[in-house]
C-alpha positions in Angstrom: 170.3 65.4 -123.0 173.5 67.0 -124.2 173.4 69.9 -126.7 173.6 67.5 -129.6 170.6 65.4 -128.6 168.5 68.2 -127.1 167.4 69.5 -123.7 164.5 68.3 -121.6 162.0 70.1 -119.5 160.4 69.2 -116.1 157.3 70.9 -115.0 154.1 70.3 -113.0 150.9 69.6 -114.9 147.5 71.2 -113.9 146.9 68.6 -111.2 150.4 68.9 -109.7 152.0 65.8 -111.3 155.6 66.1 -112.5 156.1 65.8 -116.3 159.3 65.4 -118.2 159.3 66.2 -121.8 161.6 67.1 -124.7 162.4 70.8 -124.3 161.5 71.8 -127.8 158.1 70.0 -127.6 157.3 71.5 -124.2 158.2 75.0 -125.3 155.7 74.7 -128.2 152.8 73.2 -126.3 153.0 74.2 -122.6 151.8 77.5 -121.2 154.6 77.9 -118.6 153.0 81.3 -117.6 150.1 79.3 -116.2 152.1 76.8 -114.1 153.0 76.8 -110.5 156.7 76.7 -109.4 158.3 73.3 -110.3 160.1 73.6 -107.0 159.7 75.9 -104.0 161.8 79.0 -103.6 164.4 78.4 -100.8 164.0 80.2 -97.5 167.5 81.5 -96.4 167.8 82.2 -92.7 169.0 85.7 -91.9 167.7 87.4 -95.0 165.3 90.2 -94.5 163.1 89.3 -97.5 161.8 85.8 -98.2 159.6 84.1 -100.8 156.2 85.8 -101.4 153.6 86.7 -104.1 153.5 89.6 -106.5 150.1 90.7 -107.8 150.6 91.2 -111.6 148.8 94.0 -113.3 149.4 92.2 -116.6 147.6 89.0 -115.7 145.5 89.9 -112.6 147.0 87.0 -110.8 149.7 86.3 -108.3 153.3 85.4 -109.3 155.6 83.6 -106.9 158.7 85.6 -106.1 161.7 84.3 -104.3 163.7 87.4 -103.4 163.6 91.1 -103.4 165.8 91.2 -106.5 163.3 89.0 -108.3 160.4 91.2 -107.2 162.1 94.2 -108.6 162.5 92.5 -112.0 158.9 91.4 -111.9 158.0 95.1 -111.6 159.9 95.8 -114.8 158.3 93.0 -116.8 154.9 93.6 -115.3 155.1 97.2 -116.7 156.3 96.0 -120.1 153.4 96.3 -122.6 154.9 93.5 -124.7 154.6 91.0 -121.8 151.4 89.0 -121.6 152.2 86.4 -118.9 154.5 85.8 -116.0 155.5 82.9 -113.7 158.0 82.1 -111.0 160.2 79.0 -111.5 157.7 77.1 -113.7 160.3 74.8 -115.5 163.4 72.9 -114.8 165.8 72.6 -117.8 167.8 69.3 -118.0 170.9 68.5 -120.1 173.8 66.1 -120.0 177.5 67.1 -119.8 180.2 65.7 -122.0 181.1 63.2 -119.3 177.5 62.0 -119.1 176.5 63.6 -115.9 172.9 65.1 -115.9 172.7 68.7 -114.9 169.6 70.9 -114.3 168.7 74.4 -113.6 165.5 76.2 -112.6 165.4 79.7 -113.9 163.7 82.1 -111.4 161.4 83.8 -113.9 159.4 83.2 -117.1 157.8 85.9 -119.2 155.6 85.4 -122.3 155.6 88.0 -125.0 152.8 89.1 -127.3 154.6 87.3 -130.3 154.5 84.0 -128.4 158.2 83.9 -127.6 159.4 83.4 -124.0 162.1 84.7 -121.7 163.7 82.6 -119.0 165.6 84.7 -116.5 167.5 84.7 -113.3 167.5 87.8 -111.0 170.9 87.8 -109.1 171.3 90.4 -106.4 174.8 91.1 -107.7 176.7 90.0 -110.8 178.7 87.2 -109.1 175.7 85.7 -107.4 175.5 81.9 -107.8 179.2 81.5 -108.6 180.6 79.1 -111.3 177.5 76.8 -111.2 175.2 79.7 -112.2 177.6 80.8 -115.0 177.6 77.3 -116.5 173.9 76.9 -116.1 173.4 80.3 -117.8 175.4 79.0 -120.8 173.3 75.8 -121.1 169.9 77.5 -120.6 170.9 80.2 -123.1 171.6 77.5 -125.6 168.3 75.8 -124.9 166.4 79.0 -125.5 168.4 79.9 -128.6 167.3 76.6 -130.1 163.6 77.6 -130.0 163.9 81.3 -130.6 163.5 82.3 -127.0 165.9 84.2 -124.7 167.6 83.7 -121.4 169.1 86.5 -119.4 170.6 87.2 -116.0 168.8 90.4 -115.2 171.1 93.1 -113.8 170.0 94.9 -110.6 168.4 98.2 -111.2 169.8 101.6 -110.4 168.5 102.6 -106.9 166.5 105.6 -108.2 164.8 103.6 -111.0 164.0 100.8 -108.5 162.5 103.3 -106.0 160.4 105.0 -108.7 159.0 101.7 -109.9 158.3 100.5 -106.4 156.3 103.7 -105.8 154.4 103.5 -109.0 153.7 99.8 -108.4 151.7 100.7 -105.4 149.2 102.3 -107.8 149.1 99.5 -110.5 145.8 98.0 -109.4 142.7 99.1 -111.6 141.1 100.6 -108.5 143.5 103.5 -108.8 142.2 104.5 -112.3 139.6 106.6 -110.4 136.0 107.4 -111.2 134.9 107.3 -114.9 136.4 110.0 -117.0 139.3 110.8 -114.6 142.0 108.9 -116.4 141.2 110.5 -119.8 141.3 113.9 -118.1 144.7 113.1 -116.7 146.0 112.0 -120.1 144.7 115.2 -121.6 146.2 117.3 -118.8 149.7 116.0 -119.7 149.2 116.1 -123.5 152.0 118.7 -123.3 154.8 118.2 -120.7 154.3 120.0 -117.4 155.2 119.5 -113.7 153.3 116.6 -112.1 151.5 118.7 -109.5 150.4 121.3 -112.0 148.8 118.7 -114.2 147.1 117.1 -111.2 145.7 120.4 -110.0 144.4 121.2 -113.5 142.2 118.1 -113.3 140.9 118.5 -109.8 141.7 117.9 -106.1 145.2 116.4 -106.0 144.2 114.0 -103.2 141.8 112.3 -105.7 143.9 112.9 -108.9 147.4 112.0 -107.8 146.7 108.2 -107.5 145.3 108.4 -111.0 148.4 110.1 -112.3 150.6 107.4 -110.7 148.4 104.7 -112.1 148.7 106.3 -115.6 152.5 106.5 -115.2 152.7 102.8 -114.3 150.7 101.8 -117.4 152.4 104.2 -119.7 149.4 106.4 -120.4 151.6 109.3 -119.5 155.4 109.4 -119.1 158.2 110.8 -116.9 161.9 110.3 -116.6 162.2 107.2 -114.5 166.0 107.7 -114.0 165.3 110.9 -111.9 163.6 110.9 -108.5 159.8 111.3 -108.7 158.6 114.5 -107.0 155.8 117.0 -107.4 157.7 119.1 -109.9 159.0 116.3 -112.1 158.0 116.8 -115.7 155.2 114.5 -117.0 154.3 114.2 -120.6 152.2 112.1 -123.0 152.9 108.5 -123.8 156.0 108.1 -125.9 157.5 111.4 -124.7 161.2 111.0 -124.2 161.6 113.1 -121.1 163.2 116.4 -120.4 166.2 117.5 -122.4 169.6 118.6 -121.1 169.4 121.2 -118.4 165.8 120.3 -117.5 166.3 117.2 -115.4 164.0 117.2 -112.4 161.4 119.4 -114.0 160.6 123.0 -114.1 160.8 125.1 -110.9 
């Protein structure tokens, strides 16, 4: 199981039995995005946030999340239009060190992309999280992914403003927030040209009814705003693909 002879994968089959298979074979044949965690997320006493479930707008199913940092990264990937599947800890990667000792690592997160490739990722709360063992595991798992055309990343924590914006919009990710028939197209039309959020909502109808639809459309990329600036009623919102306000316009018109 060294890098010359290949890596191996351990995962649970549909009936919960542990399976060990050559890594390259498993990557080609196993839908990791459909599998449960190969091992439970640890519960660490004293932490304010423990393991839980994230409802994915991409798949319509729950994804196991082990930490607040992981939940934040799930939000990012769940909003990515190129992602088609997500899973928490679905596979353990095995390899053998030069001295013959078997090592293993369970990446926290798996994402499947539209082109069929995959991403294995860890979601550290800070760059040094996990220490030397995590660094060495990252090198090994990166090599395993590179062999098959996938990627491995240690996903950096988000800026506080971006994380807060995504958390707010995530509250409107469910299809129920699309509103009554015809409301989402009306919202998209209202922001065909950039304008302050509240003005576009009022142009469509009662903001109490329309604002959840605007936030739902922002989550799904039907309309766009600068996610690096705090969301508020005067933030500029524009059509899908709009790059945001230019210099001197940050925060929207007033």
